[in-house]
Phi, psi and omega in degrees: 000137181288146174288150177304140181296145180286156180288142179295154182299329178291333179278323177296332183285349178271353179284158181305140169283107185299344179282348186262157185276335182260142175296341182266009182279093172226154182306141181297333185274003187273133179238351176297119186275119180228144178236140175215153177242142190298335180227152182259323184213135178224144175244128177230150169263162186299131175103344181280166177238155179199151177234156184227139179248131179251127185241134173243135179254127187130219182229068183287148177250350181200138180235125184228143176252143179236136180279178180300340179275000185087359186273144176289136183277127172254147181307139177214188180291327183258346178230114183253144177233133172234107188246136172244194184298313180232026184214131176222140181242128175253123176246128178247111176269143175049067179304143173234164185312318185288352178281354188290148172147199182257122176257135181238139173250124188243130179250136179236129178269185187289338177273000178096352183287137184241145171227155182211157167232162184223156174225145185257126177248115176255134182231135176231158180254129175294153180293116187221131173269130183250114176042053177280122182275143174208128357287161175242126188249146180220165184261138179302132178089347179264174181275102186273138173239107175284116194272127171225095189266102180232141179229154173183165169227128001294174185296133184286157176264125190243126176234136182256145179227147176218123180059043178065019180229140181293133185276123171230153189288338178297318186255353179224093185293332182272355186257139176208135174272116186278158178302342174272014178074002171286154174262124180256127181241116181279138175046065176302140180230171181303325181293346182274002179291153180148187179258128178245140180256130176250110184254122180245141180213148175241102192296335183287334183244003181063026184263137183210141181203162178212167172214140177267132183237122176276129183249128181243121178254118178263131180261121182299152185294146172242125189234133181223158176225143175282324180219133185262326186247136181227149178241143179201161183247135180282151169074028175242014183055039176278155175233146173226139183244123175265140180232129171238136182252125187230150170211158183162173175218128351298170178312122180295146167273121185260125173232160179243141183223154177213124178058038180078358176250138179282140179275141182251148176309135173203186185290333185266326182251109182247128180249142179222139177233122180253175178292160182084009177081018182273129178237139186227138171243120180253125176256115183261160176048057186305129179238188183313303186279002182281349182285152178129204186259132173246143180239126175263116189237120178253127182227138168215186185297339183275350182144198181212160172215149182230151174226131173271139174231145190245131177243118179258123178250129183260148005273126176271152173291163180214132178269126184259334181218122177202118186234151174295153186226137172247134184222156179266139179305129182094340179268190182253143181238139176236125183240126185246143180226122177244133184220158179225159183168171179231104014279173184296130183282161167266146185250129174229164185244152177217128178272121187292329189292329173230359176077012178283142185247155178223132177241181187299128181088355183279152176214135185287165184298327176276002178073003182277333182253134182210134185243128175231132185218149172197134173054057168072017173231134176228138182237121175261116178255130177245117182264139176063057183301136180240164179294336179287347180280352183296139177138195190271139172232138183254131175255126184236124176252126182232139171227179179288357179263327183172203188206168177213143182223139177223164181235153171221171184236130175262107176264137183237126179265142186210163180286153182304147183227131181275137185261357184221145178258004182278105195234356180245126179237153183237140174201185178212170186303122177091356181255124179283155181217142178259122169258115185257133180243111178256130189224146168241134182196160175209118000288171186304145178264157174262137188238129181232151180247138179231153179217108180053056175065007176249141184271134177274112184298158176299331184282347179079191179232196184292334182230019176224147175214153180237129178241124190241147174209172185298119176076011186209145172213130180242130180255116180261122184241127174248102185295131176247343173207183178297335184292333179287353179263154179141213190255135175235141185242139175252125179246129177239132191215134167224187184287357179264329176172190184227145176226161178230148175217131187256136181240140180248124171262110184257153183280126181286163178227169176285162180287160167287169187284152166294165179213180183052049177288128184229148178250133177216164181050053179276128178235194176291326182239358184226156175208142179249130183249128177235150186200163181264144175302150180288159186287341182223131178265004172080009180097341177232155185298146176289131178281313180192178176243147178251115179253125180247140178217160177194161177286146178302125181104341178273153175261349185260116179272142174253146186256142173218126176268145174286162173272114184059231179246033173293141177264022176230128180226137180259127175263129181244173174071027183274162177262142180298150172057040186234144178267129180235158173246142181222151177210158188224142173221146181267145179232129174238193183299332183283329179151198188266133177271187182290154179280152175288176174297139183283132180248153183237141176212163179234132177288165184276153177285162182286142178217183175292149179289161173286157179297141177289151177270144185231141169219145192248157174203137179299139176264193176276134174064231187266039184235154178226134178263120186252099178295128182252122171251115186284133178261211179294121180278006174072018176093358171227148189296148175290128177279317181199164171251136177251108188256120177242132179214156175202170174285164176286354184250357176253165178255332185278132177266149169254139187240139177228126181262129185239126175306140184292345178282345178293149173245015176203164171226134180257116178265125181193152353274145182247173183261145182287155175050050182219145172261140185242147169247141188229137175233118185244134181229136178261148184225128165246186178295338178281328177158201185259143174282174169291145177290147169252134180257143182212146179235144166214172186234124175278126181287180168300156179301125183290157174277109183294338185282321177078359182229158177266122175261188184288326184256017183293337181273356181264154174279172180302314181299320182295323181293313182300318181293323177291327178291318180291328176297315177297324176293324178289327179291324181292320177295320176300316182294322177297319181292321177299320178295318177290328176300311183282323186270323182242357179061046177217182179102177182299312181297324179297320181290323177297321184290314181296327177291320182295314183293329180292338187274351186279128182265338186288147179251013184289163178294342181287330181283326177297322174300317181293321178297316191278320189227302191289344171302341180297344183285340182305307184299333177290317178298315180300311182305314187293316181295322177299328182284341184259356184235160181275167180297138180088359183271159178257132179232139178259122183242106174278132181265118185240158168278183176296325179276009172095353180276154176293134186266334180266303181195168184293341182275154177267158179255133179264117183248126178247129177256111185267174188289340174272015180066022176267146178249138178225138186239143169201158181287159182294123181291334177300330184250012180289000000 
């Protein structure tokens, strides 16, 4: 592969002079436009700020920055721009995750020629626990969700522990780690209480942290009573004791209530709490007002439970006469209530709709409600009855001994009332339409339809049908001619009165023409048509819009329908550098309206594609996956991507051709622990795009074992040495065994060789030959254990009295690296 051509001298002379202090110091006669950014790749954590300096060499007239979405950056609170003639500084304050991507600086000269440079901004979030509460309390039996809100980028791996054991669904069937990293416990029980550990880690940065969360399970109160109803007689100093038995966790608080008020300890109300959760209320000296309902309420953090207990105090009043009443709207209604008892009770009234009460002699502010009573009888009179008076009324008879209550229902009859003001309907010949007449009345009304003084029967006619339901009548009309359009009358009647409502069936028309047709986003093969809705829809809703377009000079229009009633339509499949005409019409149920004014537009000519966007991702083994994001293809499909890559230490480029339909390129085989430079160019039939530059780094070769062994911390030489030492030790042990058991082996040969050299014939020498020479292997063995392979050891052989046994010279034994032994007398004494 040929090396890239060197830059011409006139271009090299335009580069910045390193001896000058300013980056803008270039010769004045240079016109080549060059762009550079102070940094190539930056990593930021969330919340940090950073600035980038873009320098242009040449004669730029404009410097623009573009964000990762390809949009031109305008100054804002978090992104500031400081631009001079050939220098621009982009400042990003308080970075967020969405700011990550490739930022481009583009310079434009007076001729419109542009050059650009880019910088890669990577943003990560540190591992952070956000407002994790401890303890977290849950109710027994519910699905508990222990919240552990932790964030980081990349997304952290969260593991939960309970009682020093990792929580897994395999061993904890009721436990589940949710996608939001919270721990869900199905049907939580008291046994699930304890301290849970939420541990989060980010493997890419080796970051790990945890938080301990105490989980408390509260058990709602369970309340029971032995007896619910009690009887007593007033003014006889009688006492009644109510007993409630409660359980729950934490221990519930028991309170007693009557008529919505909590009872406090007093001489009459005595409270006691015994073991086993028993709570008692004793009512002493029962009096007139002590009868009624008492509530025992047990409350803890998990909830509350109530039980009602009833105390009846005799003699109670009793209502003997109270009947339902029916009145006509606008008339008067009289409701009578008769009660007996000892003493004779006082009678009062209560309206259930708003809780307002009336007693003898009362009169409402509007004067419509008045009560008169005497000798156990009360009459409630309502003047000018309204529909809002409909409902239940309670009559209550009270005496100093007790009370009695009954209820009645006031029903109100009224003339029919129409519920809708929609009286104009549109249709056209052959199109059925439903005219709905909705009525409210009591008693129910009968409903009839009329047309020009003629009644339409329930069976209908050739083009009309009547559908009836309670409070509703629908007239279905299918106009067949102009005579079927006009006025229709709905009559509603009951025994209170009659009402009429007139409906108009108007003839619908096609919509008027849309206007303000505009063309936008015109490219080589696409164009967007926008327009304003017509002023008139013809009486019925518009179904869709019809957009027609054709080439200028052609007689054949092509149709495109809008999606529903959207006023924007995209034209596709256009020919580049071609002039088109376009017009728009609205369509409703009646038909198609007139077309709008015809607009003319021209598509763009075919050009070279825009530079591709690139993102990288590690592949398997010694491969790298390079993602290719197609940009503007210039009006023609991209034929191929030309991918050139090399290491940062090489000059020669390697080239890989990737089909234009692919969205990635796989680079392989690559070298470990090496930085690579990549240049990617897109090609269509028109030509080549500007190149996109990219860099990535291949990591060190991974450890395929994935586990640490006993010798993983030792070097190769140390491991080999230990192996050879172990082998030598095994051979020595075998040789010693052979010496003692079979009188053979290397040590036996050494012993015999030494003994044969002895010239003395004394008995001492014979002793050594027969017995004491046996000490030699032990000495040799001990010395071998104390010295490394290849060392030289001098072994004096001595008797028990310390004198040398063989001769005055010492014996030198060498152990070589090939496990062979050589002996010779000491040369120093030879």
